[in-house]
Legacy VTK file of the C-alpha trace (Angstrom):
# vtk DataFile Version 3.0
C-alpha trace
ASCII
DATASET POLYDATA
POINTS 127 float
123.626 -98.768 -75.230
124.674 -101.794 -77.135
123.280 -100.469 -80.385
125.176 -97.155 -79.929
128.434 -98.921 -79.154
128.062 -101.289 -82.164
127.265 -98.305 -84.552
130.041 -96.262 -83.246
132.402 -99.158 -83.651
131.272 -99.593 -87.253
131.660 -95.954 -87.970
135.194 -95.979 -86.381
136.311 -98.843 -88.444
134.897 -97.229 -91.628
136.447 -93.813 -90.784
139.834 -95.566 -90.192
139.689 -97.399 -93.438
138.722 -94.232 -95.179
141.433 -92.144 -93.668
144.139 -94.780 -94.751
142.805 -94.776 -98.330
144.456 -92.632 -100.980
141.246 -92.280 -103.094
139.756 -88.843 -103.869
136.431 -90.116 -102.463
138.103 -90.322 -98.844
138.177 -86.477 -98.915
134.386 -86.508 -98.606
133.688 -89.695 -96.919
135.916 -89.300 -93.926
134.294 -86.050 -92.615
130.832 -87.381 -93.473
131.535 -90.491 -91.312
132.818 -88.147 -88.567
129.717 -86.138 -88.683
127.411 -89.203 -88.553
129.244 -90.466 -85.523
128.950 -87.070 -83.881
125.240 -86.952 -84.679
124.668 -90.451 -83.413
126.468 -89.581 -80.106
124.337 -86.428 -79.604
121.096 -88.155 -80.477
121.878 -90.960 -78.076
122.768 -88.721 -75.167
119.208 -87.777 -73.930
117.927 -91.385 -74.131
120.872 -92.919 -72.332
120.486 -90.227 -69.538
116.689 -90.926 -69.411
117.422 -94.619 -69.075
120.012 -93.958 -66.253
117.462 -91.803 -64.301
114.965 -94.617 -64.595
117.307 -97.247 -63.259
118.211 -94.962 -60.357
114.552 -94.299 -59.648
113.816 -97.903 -59.709
116.732 -98.716 -57.407
115.372 -96.244 -54.999
111.952 -97.519 -55.105
113.217 -101.079 -54.557
114.749 -99.715 -51.301
111.509 -98.234 -50.266
109.533 -101.439 -51.032
112.004 -103.428 -49.089
111.818 -101.038 -46.213
108.067 -101.444 -46.228
108.376 -105.157 -46.285
110.632 -105.170 -43.260
108.313 -102.916 -41.355
105.501 -105.361 -41.856
107.628 -108.325 -40.818
109.105 -106.600 -37.698
107.872 -107.748 -34.340
106.596 -104.957 -32.072
109.660 -105.634 -29.701
112.192 -105.277 -32.473
110.508 -102.763 -34.744
113.113 -100.416 -36.060
116.199 -101.999 -34.401
117.733 -102.914 -37.756
116.593 -99.648 -39.530
120.257 -98.109 -39.334
121.597 -101.317 -41.064
118.794 -101.127 -43.685
119.566 -97.539 -44.372
123.210 -98.184 -44.687
122.461 -101.253 -47.229
120.082 -98.840 -49.101
122.651 -96.000 -49.293
125.380 -98.385 -50.497
123.139 -99.977 -53.191
122.238 -96.527 -54.549
125.856 -95.398 -54.415
126.989 -98.503 -56.230
124.282 -97.942 -58.814
125.609 -94.435 -59.432
129.118 -95.777 -59.816
127.948 -98.475 -62.161
126.201 -95.848 -64.345
129.342 -93.684 -64.780
130.424 -95.497 -67.983
126.825 -95.590 -69.192
126.306 -91.832 -68.795
129.763 -90.806 -70.146
129.733 -92.783 -73.367
127.826 -90.256 -75.451
129.838 -87.134 -74.538
133.177 -89.016 -74.891
132.125 -90.099 -78.361
130.917 -86.665 -79.273
134.134 -85.263 -78.268
136.216 -87.883 -80.148
134.168 -87.383 -83.287
134.782 -83.628 -83.137
138.492 -84.349 -83.022
138.217 -86.815 -85.912
136.192 -84.432 -87.887
138.826 -81.768 -87.433
141.709 -84.215 -88.171
139.976 -85.406 -91.489
139.353 -81.940 -92.759
142.865 -80.974 -91.835
144.660 -83.932 -93.257
142.413 -84.827 -96.158
141.552 -81.271 -97.237
LINES 1 128
127 0 1 2 3 4 5 6 7 8 9 10 11 12 13 14 15 16 17 18 19 20 21 22 23 24 25 26 27 28 29 30 31 32 33 34 35 36 37 38 39 40 41 42 43 44 45 46 47 48 49 50 51 52 53 54 55 56 57 58 59 60 61 62 63 64 65 66 67 68 69 70 71 72 73 74 75 76 77 78 79 80 81 82 83 84 85 86 87 88 89 90 91 92 93 94 95 96 97 98 99 100 101 102 103 104 105 106 107 108 109 110 111 112 113 114 115 116 117 118 119 120 121 122 123 124 125 126
């Protein structure tokens, strides 16, 4: 994710500099940078979603392991007494994990949409 953000930032700065230039080369370079940014966002999309799924899976498995540990530690008299509390903690952890991944998951489609707009802008204004 950091690599994608760094590359997109570099392309955005380059695009801005190109669009503010008056050289004839800017007519070709600005749309090319927009296409590169779009391609980068589209290529990063599946990998970022796969990483998000893996994080969610491991968060879920962490809850399962913690539940198993608690079951082994429970005394026969108290077995399952704190199960509702553990279930609530687990659900909250998974919900928080999903919320935390919103930015992570939405960066590629947002960048793709922005680059489409910038591509249209560069072709319209420089063309």
